[in-house]
C-alpha positions as CSV (number, residue, x, y, z in Angstrom):
1,X,86.7,28.8,145.5
2,X,87.3,32.5,145.5
3,X,85.0,32.9,148.5
4,X,86.9,30.1,150.4
5,X,90.2,31.9,149.6
6,X,88.9,35.2,151.1
7,X,87.7,33.3,154.2
8,X,91.0,31.5,154.6
9,X,92.9,34.8,154.3
10,X,90.7,36.4,156.9
11,X,91.0,33.5,159.3
12,X,94.8,33.6,159.0
13,X,95.2,37.4,159.2
14,X,96.4,37.7,155.6
15,X,95.8,41.0,153.9
16,X,93.9,40.9,150.7
17,X,94.0,43.7,148.1
18,X,93.0,44.0,144.5
19,X,94.8,45.5,141.6
20,X,93.3,47.0,138.5
21,X,96.0,46.6,135.9
22,X,97.0,49.3,133.5
23,X,95.4,49.5,130.1
24,X,96.4,51.5,127.2
25,X,94.1,54.3,125.9
26,X,93.6,52.4,122.6
27,X,92.4,49.3,124.6
28,X,90.1,51.4,126.7
29,X,88.7,53.0,123.5
30,X,88.2,49.5,122.1
31,X,86.3,48.4,125.2
32,X,84.1,51.5,125.0
33,X,83.3,50.8,121.4
34,X,82.0,47.4,122.6
35,X,80.0,49.1,125.3
36,X,82.2,47.8,128.1
37,X,83.1,50.4,130.7
38,X,85.8,50.2,133.3
39,X,83.0,49.5,135.8
40,X,82.0,46.4,133.8
41,X,85.6,45.4,133.3
42,X,86.8,45.6,136.9
43,X,84.5,47.2,139.4
44,X,81.7,44.6,139.3
45,X,84.3,41.9,140.2
46,X,85.7,43.9,143.1
47,X,82.2,44.8,144.4
48,X,81.2,41.1,144.3
49,X,84.3,40.2,146.3
50,X,83.7,43.0,148.8
51,X,80.2,41.6,149.4
52,X,81.2,37.9,149.3
53,X,81.7,37.7,153.1
54,X,79.6,40.6,154.1
55,X,82.7,42.3,155.2
56,X,84.1,45.8,154.7
57,X,85.8,46.8,151.5
58,X,89.1,45.4,150.4
59,X,91.8,47.8,149.5
60,X,92.1,48.4,145.7
61,X,95.2,49.7,144.0
62,X,93.9,51.2,140.8
63,X,96.4,51.4,137.9
64,X,93.8,51.3,135.1
65,X,94.8,54.7,133.6
66,X,98.4,54.7,134.8
67,X,99.9,54.3,131.4
68,X,97.2,55.8,129.2
69,X,99.8,58.2,127.7
70,X,102.7,55.7,127.7
71,X,102.2,53.3,124.8
72,X,105.9,52.4,124.9
73,X,105.1,50.3,128.0
74,X,102.8,48.0,126.0
75,X,103.6,44.9,123.9
76,X,100.2,45.3,122.3
77,X,97.1,47.3,123.3
78,X,96.3,45.2,126.4
79,X,99.6,43.6,127.6
80,X,102.5,45.3,129.2
81,X,106.0,44.7,127.8
82,X,109.1,44.1,129.9
83,X,109.7,47.8,130.6
84,X,106.1,48.4,131.5
85,X,106.0,45.5,133.9
86,X,109.2,46.7,135.6
87,X,107.7,50.2,136.1
88,X,104.4,48.8,137.3
89,X,106.2,46.5,139.8
90,X,108.1,49.4,141.2
91,X,104.9,51.4,141.6
92,X,103.1,48.6,143.3
93,X,106.0,48.0,145.7
94,X,106.1,51.7,146.6
95,X,102.3,51.8,147.1
96,X,102.3,48.7,149.3
97,X,105.1,50.2,151.4
98,X,103.3,53.5,151.7
99,X,100.0,51.7,152.7
100,X,101.9,49.3,155.0
101,X,100.3,46.3,153.4
């Protein structure tokens, strides 16, 4: 289904981009304790998508470490709270405008 969605977007001139969502430093540390790196957490999925249609790379907006030092933006170690979601939304909006996506 994912592959069909990518193909549909391409056929209809719809821009696709990926987002790596922010994580807290404690959550990143938890993943590392379980031997799960950022690459395993996100990059493998994005690489698979980039190769799905044998096309060029899709744009990725990487916010993984954006709030590493801002625990006040998290409801728990891996979910943003309301304030964090507002700050992230504004950042994504600004980045999309800058990239003209």
